[in-house]
N, C-alpha and C positions, 0 to 999 in steps of 0.2 A: 504494500500500500504506500502511496506517495504521501509525504508530509506536506503540510501547508507551505513550509519554506522552500521545498523542492519545486513545488508548483509555481510559486512566485518567482523563483530564480529562472525556471524554464520560460515563463512569460516574459520576463525582462530580457532574456537572451533572444527570444523571438522578436521582440520589439526593436532591439538593437540591430539585429540582422536586417529587418525590414527598413529601418532608417538608413543603414549603410547601403542597401540595394537602391533605395530611392536617391541617395546622394550620388552614387555611381551613375545612375541613369541621367540625372541632371547634368553631371560633369560631362558625360559623353555628348549630350545634346548641345551644350555650350561649346565643346571642342569642335563639333561638326559645324556650328555656326561660325566659329572663328575661321575654320578652314574654308568655308564658303566665302567669307569676306576676303581672305587672302587670295583665293582663286580669282575673285573679281578684280582685286587690286592689281594683280600681276598678269591678268588675261591668260591664265592657264587654260589651255584648250580642253574640251571634252575628249574622251578617248582614254587610252591606257599607256601612252608612251612614257609616262613618268613613274609608272607603278614600281619598276625595279629600282629606280633612283630614290624616290621619296618614301616608298612603303616597304613592306616585308616581302613583297613579290606575289602575295596571294590576293591582293585587292582587285576589284573588278574594274575600277576606273581611276583616273587621275585624282578625282575628288576624294575617293575612298583612301587612296594613298596619302593624300594631303592631310586627311583626318588622322591617319596613323602618325604621320610626321609631326603634326601639331601636338598630339598627345605626348609623344616622345620628347619633343623640344620643350614643351612647357615644363616637364619634369626635369629635363637636363638643365634648363636655365633657372629652375626654382621659382617659376611664375605661377600665379593663380590664373585660372581660366576665366578671364573677364576682358572687358573692352580695353583696359589699360595694357594688356599684353600685346595688342595688335602691333604697335610700332616695333616692339622687340622681335616679335615673330616675323614681321615683314622684312626687317633688316636681315635676320638669320636666313629666311627663305631666299632672299635675293643673293646672299653669299653662297647658299647651297646651289642655286640654279646657275650662277656664274661659274662655280667650280665644275659643275656638270658640263656646261658649255665649253669651258676650257679643255676639259679632258676629251670631249668628243671631237675637238679639232686637232688633237695630237695623235 
């Protein structure tokens, strides 16, 4: 038989798990919106030509790869996923794309 304390603890654990899942969902939605903003600002074409360069290689589109890149870069730079991150992400993305362009010409 379960004790009242064990039931309360299980309930708290479930609530914490649900809150963490909700926070992750919101984080991913904001990261996608940031990636969409970056794609618009840099005129990244639709298609999949940048998947191997920006993503893990298993994304279906340049935008999906840019979402992966955005998530990774936010963590790498220690930035919060919000509007204030856009200038930092944009500068880093431009450096990344310039490096790719330089390598493709050599």
